[in-house]
C-alpha positions, 0 to 999 in steps of 0.5 A: 121424518121429512127431508128436502133439498132444492137444486138450482140448475142453469138448464131450462125447466123442461130439460131438467124434468126430462133428466129427472123423469128419465127412469131408465137413466135412473135405473142405470145410475142406481145399478152403478151404485150397487142397488139391484133394480128390477122393474115390475111394469114393463112399460117404457113410457113414463107415467103412473103405474111404473114400478120397481123392486130395489134391493140394497145393503144398508148398515150391514143388512139387505133391504128391499123397497117397492117403489111405484110412480103415483103421479106424473105431471109433465113438465113439473112433478113426479111423486113416488110411493114406496114401502119396505118391511119397516117404513112407508116412503114418499118421494116428490120431485118438482121442477120449477122454472126460475127463468127461460134458462134456469130452473130448480128441482125440489126434492122431498122425501118423507119416511114414516114408520110401519112398526114400533121398532121403526118408530124408535129408529126414526126418534133415534135418527132425529137426534142427528137430524142436522147431519142427516140433512147435510148427507141427504143434500149432498147425496141428491146433489151427487145423484142429480149431477150423475144423472146429468152426465149420463 
């Protein structure tokens, strides 16, 4: 199942990429939202090879996701690959310059099932895809707004 959204911003593309690619800021933002974030690679420089273990509560159960940076092309694209016990996850952030002072963030997420139970869960979720799309758009917009404010 794929989700995607775009967020237009009144800041230059390089500044937007620096905000989206600031992983320590993202870690603090996720921690403030109740996610236990543990960095796997202690390197402080952003780039491929960085990874995290994320633990959070979702629908009354504790979930764990391992997330790794697989592509880091400054100043336009960051790609993450992740997996949990039920799903494989791919997240792609792309920054596009619309003008010198305006830019657009394209945020795409793809969730793929790893077993039959997960496949059934995704099939059921597809029935409410339009509502999930609205929630996804709102959560990503809130996350980016919170990152800009931090």
